[in-house]
C-alpha positions as CSV (number, residue, x, y, z in Angstrom):
1,M,-26.7,6.8,-30.8
2,Q,-23.1,7.9,-31.2
3,S,-22.8,9.8,-27.8
4,Y,-24.4,6.8,-26.5
5,L,-21.9,4.3,-27.4
6,A,-19.0,7.2,-26.2
7,L,-20.7,7.2,-23.0
8,I,-20.6,3.3,-22.7
9,L,-17.1,3.0,-23.9
10,G,-15.7,5.8,-21.9
11,A,-17.5,4.4,-18.6
12,I,-16.0,0.7,-19.2
13,I,-12.5,2.2,-19.1
14,G,-13.4,4.6,-16.4
15,S,-15.0,2.0,-14.0
16,S,-12.4,-0.5,-14.8
17,I,-9.3,2.0,-14.2
18,R,-11.3,2.6,-11.0
19,Y,-12.1,-0.8,-10.1
20,L,-7.9,-1.5,-10.2
21,F,-7.4,1.2,-7.6
22,Y,-10.1,-0.5,-5.4
23,L,-8.1,-3.6,-5.8
24,I,-5.0,-1.9,-4.6
25,N,-6.9,-0.8,-1.6
26,L,-4.1,2.0,-0.6
27,S,-4.3,3.7,2.4
28,A,-2.1,5.7,4.9
29,F,-2.5,6.3,8.9
30,G,-5.8,4.7,8.4
31,I,-7.0,7.1,5.7
32,P,-8.2,5.4,2.4
33,L,-6.2,6.8,-0.2
34,S,-7.5,5.0,-3.4
35,T,-10.6,7.1,-4.1
36,I,-8.4,10.2,-3.2
37,I,-5.8,8.9,-6.0
38,V,-8.4,8.5,-8.6
39,N,-10.3,11.9,-7.8
40,V,-7.0,13.7,-8.0
41,I,-6.2,11.7,-11.6
42,G,-9.7,12.5,-12.6
43,S,-9.6,15.9,-11.9
44,S,-6.3,16.2,-13.4
45,L,-7.3,15.3,-16.9
46,A,-10.8,17.3,-16.5
47,G,-8.8,20.2,-16.0
48,F,-6.5,19.2,-18.5
49,F,-8.9,18.7,-21.3
50,Y,-11.4,21.4,-20.1
51,G,-13.2,23.0,-23.1
52,K,-11.3,20.7,-25.7
53,F,-14.1,18.4,-26.5
54,Q,-17.8,19.1,-28.0
55,N,-20.4,16.4,-28.7
56,S,-19.4,12.5,-28.5
57,A,-16.0,13.2,-27.3
58,Y,-17.2,15.2,-24.7
59,V,-19.5,12.4,-23.3
60,F,-16.7,9.9,-23.9
61,M,-14.5,11.8,-21.5
62,Y,-16.2,13.8,-19.1
63,V,-19.3,11.7,-18.7
64,G,-18.1,8.4,-19.2
65,L,-14.5,8.0,-18.4
66,F,-13.9,10.7,-15.9
67,G,-17.2,10.1,-14.5
68,S,-16.8,6.6,-13.7
69,L,-13.2,7.2,-12.8
70,T,-14.0,9.7,-10.1
71,T,-16.6,8.5,-7.6
72,L,-18.6,10.5,-5.2
73,S,-20.2,6.8,-4.2
74,A,-16.7,5.6,-2.7
75,F,-15.9,8.7,-1.1
76,N,-19.1,9.3,0.6
77,L,-18.9,5.1,1.7
78,E,-15.6,5.9,3.0
79,L,-16.2,9.0,4.9
80,F,-19.1,7.6,6.3
81,Q,-17.1,4.5,7.7
82,L,-14.5,6.9,9.0
83,L,-17.4,9.0,10.7
84,G,-19.4,5.9,11.9
85,N,-16.1,4.8,13.3
86,K,-15.9,8.3,15.0
87,D,-12.7,8.6,13.7
88,F,-13.6,12.7,13.2
89,L,-9.8,13.9,12.7
90,R,-9.0,11.1,9.7
91,A,-12.6,11.9,8.2
92,I,-12.0,15.8,8.2
93,I,-8.5,15.0,6.6
94,Y,-9.9,12.6,4.0
95,F,-12.7,15.1,3.2
96,L,-10.3,18.1,2.9
97,F,-8.1,15.9,0.8
98,N,-10.6,14.9,-1.8
99,I,-12.2,18.3,-1.9
100,I,-9.4,21.0,-1.7
101,I,-6.7,18.5,-3.8
102,T,-9.0,17.2,-6.7
103,L,-10.0,21.1,-6.9
104,A,-6.5,22.2,-7.2
105,F,-5.1,19.4,-9.7
106,F,-8.0,20.4,-11.8
107,Y,-7.1,24.1,-11.9
108,I,-3.2,23.0,-12.0
109,F,-3.9,21.3,-15.2
110,H,-6.3,23.2,-17.0
111,V,-3.6,25.9,-16.5
112,I,-1.2,23.6,-17.7
113,S,-3.1,22.7,-21.1
114,L,-3.5,26.5,-21.7
115,K,0.3,27.0,-21.6
116,I,0.9,24.0,-23.6
117,A,-1.7,25.4,-26.3
118,S,-0.4,29.0,-26.4
């Protein structure tokens, strides 16, 4: 039951932050940035805290908070809209930014957390 409550609390916080970025609706050159930003933030935090939590704390952080903050559904929707508009160059840029940059930030912040720990 404790893990389930941790999940709910993390999901409430993560989805609330995600919704704030949705309301801000940032974009540059026709490329939606809000999803990229939350994915970078979530990936950075996930990388920083990687391997540091167990049990309910893990469920709170990774499944609830980061799982609700970063969102594949918004990514897919925005990518689908760009493709539907035949805006292929922006779609490719958007796809690459979401995948490559979020993975890079996960790794960078994981390395930072290891340096801090040592």
